[in-house]
ZADO-931833 format. One record per residue (C-alpha): x, y, z. Coordinates in Angstrom, 3 decimals. Example, Ala and Ser with C-alpha at 12.3 -4.5 7.8 and 13.67 -1.06 7.14 Angstrom:
BEGIN
PT         X         Y         Z
PT    12.300    -4.500     7.800
PT    13.670    -1.060     7.140
***
This chain:
BEGIN
PT         X         Y         Z
PT   -82.180   -43.329    32.759
PT   -80.361   -42.483    35.941
PT   -79.326   -38.859    36.388
PT   -77.623   -36.998    33.602
PT   -74.930   -39.322    32.356
PT   -74.453   -39.899    28.675
PT   -74.228   -43.428    27.356
PT   -70.463   -43.096    27.208
PT   -70.194   -41.738    30.755
PT   -72.248   -44.649    32.036
PT   -69.854   -47.014    30.263
PT   -66.890   -45.281    31.895
PT   -68.497   -45.670    35.318
PT   -69.004   -49.392    34.682
PT   -65.480   -49.609    33.325
PT   -63.955   -48.175    36.503
PT   -66.086   -50.478    38.618
PT   -64.741   -53.466    36.689
PT   -61.157   -52.189    36.847
PT   -61.329   -52.122    40.642
PT   -61.572   -55.912    40.469
PT   -59.607   -56.781    37.338
PT   -55.854   -56.158    37.383
PT   -53.403   -57.635    34.929
PT   -50.161   -58.994    36.326
PT   -47.146   -60.451    34.542
PT   -48.473   -63.922    35.387
PT   -52.012   -63.186    34.286
PT   -52.230   -60.079    32.091
PT   -55.474   -58.279    31.358
PT   -57.250   -58.757    28.036
PT   -58.863   -55.399    27.455
PT   -61.525   -54.804    24.807
PT   -62.406   -51.537    23.109
PT   -65.366   -51.401    20.783
PT   -66.043   -48.533    18.408
PT   -68.937   -48.289    15.986
PT   -66.849   -49.672    13.182
PT   -63.903   -51.533    14.670
PT   -62.989   -53.587    17.683
PT   -59.653   -53.613    19.452
PT   -58.066   -55.972    21.949
PT   -54.949   -55.447    24.014
PT   -53.232   -57.640    26.537
PT   -51.817   -55.485    29.288
PT   -49.476   -56.093    32.211
PT   -50.690   -53.529    34.749
PT   -47.669   -54.060    36.998
PT   -45.349   -52.527    34.428
PT   -48.087   -50.623    32.590
PT   -47.139   -52.131    29.250
PT   -49.167   -53.535    26.384
PT   -47.795   -56.982    25.575
PT   -50.000   -57.912    22.635
PT   -52.536   -56.029    20.537
PT   -54.878   -56.839    17.688
PT   -57.665   -54.950    15.995
PT   -60.167   -55.276    13.193
PT   -58.437   -52.403    11.387
PT   -55.544   -54.641    10.450
PT   -55.518   -55.688     6.803
PT   -54.695   -59.280     7.788
PT   -57.981   -59.806     9.659
PT   -60.537   -61.721     7.553
PT   -63.737   -59.712     7.106
PT   -66.913   -61.800     6.918
PT   -69.277   -59.550     4.951
PT   -71.803   -57.541     6.932
PT   -70.874   -59.053    10.266
PT   -69.016   -57.041    12.868
PT   -69.574   -59.945    15.239
PT   -67.808   -62.347    12.887
PT   -64.892   -59.952    12.596
PT   -64.722   -59.738    16.395
PT   -64.285   -63.494    16.646
PT   -61.352   -63.256    14.236
PT   -59.750   -60.480    16.290
PT   -60.145   -62.665    19.372
PT   -58.390   -65.525    17.622
PT   -55.631   -63.239    16.398
PT   -54.943   -61.723    19.802
PT   -54.876   -65.204    21.345
PT   -52.498   -66.482    18.699
PT   -50.111   -63.556    19.279
PT   -50.378   -64.008    23.022
PT   -49.418   -67.657    22.776
PT   -46.421   -66.754    20.654
PT   -45.373   -64.596    23.609
PT   -46.021   -67.495    25.978
PT   -49.191   -65.997    27.459
PT   -51.914   -68.525    28.184
PT   -53.864   -67.205    31.166
PT   -55.483   -63.775    31.001
PT   -58.048   -61.781    32.943
PT   -60.862   -60.601    30.669
PT   -61.723   -56.912    30.932
PT   -64.955   -56.148    29.092
PT   -64.266   -52.443    29.397
PT   -67.751   -51.485    30.586
PT   -69.438   -53.109    27.605
PT   -72.062   -55.774    28.153
PT   -70.700   -59.272    27.729
PT   -72.748   -59.800    24.618
PT   -72.506   -59.586    20.853
PT   -69.126   -58.401    19.615
PT   -67.457   -58.447    23.022
PT   -68.612   -62.007    23.658
PT   -67.605   -63.053    20.146
PT   -64.106   -61.714    20.703
PT   -63.863   -63.605    24.000
PT   -65.117   -66.814    22.400
PT   -62.600   -66.451    19.579
PT   -59.769   -65.965    22.063
PT   -60.838   -69.015    24.049
PT   -61.133   -71.097    20.894
PT   -57.566   -70.155    19.984
PT   -56.309   -71.307    23.371
PT   -56.410   -68.451    25.869
PT   -57.615   -69.330    29.360
PT   -59.902   -67.014    31.331
***
């Protein structure tokens, strides 16, 4: 391990590195993912105005919960956030993996969003 950074600090460093490149505009807002041990959250953000346009998370009662699969739940959250985005007329987004590896739950959420019609 490099230096004395905790796992979370290393994620923050990666996150800032990604954010240098990924900015959400009104035309192409940023789809930002936050993953906790138990839940996963997605927000679509317009960085120009600093506002969250759409949000979805696995804590919502409406999200189907495939038993014993956080990855399955993530796909559903991806679909939900995409569906809400399209209701707001958002089709193109920039995906911000938030310093997490593009794998597992984060990838599942992205795949779900794509399946439900978001372009990135």
